[in-house]
N, C-alpha and C positions, 0 to 999 in steps of 0.2 A: 603550459604545465598543467597536469591533471590535478583536480581538486581532491583533497583527502576528506572523507566523511567518517563519522563515528559508527556507521553501519555499512554493511556490504551485502551482496546477493547471498541468499539462503540463511541469513540471520533471522532469528525469531524476535519480533519487535512488538511493542504496544504503542498505540496512538495515544498521546498524552494531551492533545489539544485539538480543537476544531469540532466539526459536526460528527466525526467518527471516533470521538474520545472514548477510550476504554476497550476498543476492539483490538484484537491481536492477530498476528499471522506471520507468514514467512515472506521475506522480500523476494519478489520474482525478478525485478529489474531496477537498476538505479539509472536515473536520467540526469547526468551531471550538467547538461546545458541549461536545464530548468531548475536545478536544485530540488528535484522531486524523486520519489520512488514509487513503484507499484507494489502493493502489499496484497497477498492472497486473501480474497474474501472481504476486502475493505474498499470503500468508495466505488461500489459497483455502478456502472453506467450501461445504458442500453444503446447498442449500435445497430442501425438499420442497414442490412446488406442487400445489394441489388440482385436481381435474378441473374443466374449464371448457369453454365453447363453443370457444374458441380451441385448447384442449389437452384433448381428450376423454379421454385416457388418464391425465392427470396426469403429473408428471415430477419428476425429481431433477436440479436444475441446479447448476452450480458457479459461485459468485460470489466476488468479492474481498471479504475481510474487511477490517478496519481495523488500522492499525499506529500506535502512539503517535508523535506528531511528534518527540519527543526521541530516538527510535531511528532517525531518518532523517538522511542527509547528502547534500548535492548531489553529483552524480557528478563534476563538475569539481573540487570541493574535495577529494573522496575520492581522485581520481587524483593530485592534487598532494601528498597527505599521506603520512605514514609508514605509515598503516593499510593501504594497498594492498599494500605489501611484506610486511606481517605475515600477511595472509590468503592471499596467492598462494603 
């Protein structure tokens, strides 16, 4: 059975805990097997790519890492809560 989360793809969310606390963005992907989600512009990681026909030099690209679902809150709920006043 699929797990039901309080957020889904394309929702605007705010990170409420962890090293990326206070950052906001849109959910790009939900990873139910790991209870995590990728959020646009949050938890950026560098990925080293091998040389290929498409990319003869190889490259270091920045991609979104994942954030645990429990550390995310919908932007609308966050704006209506006391948390917004605490971080601002």
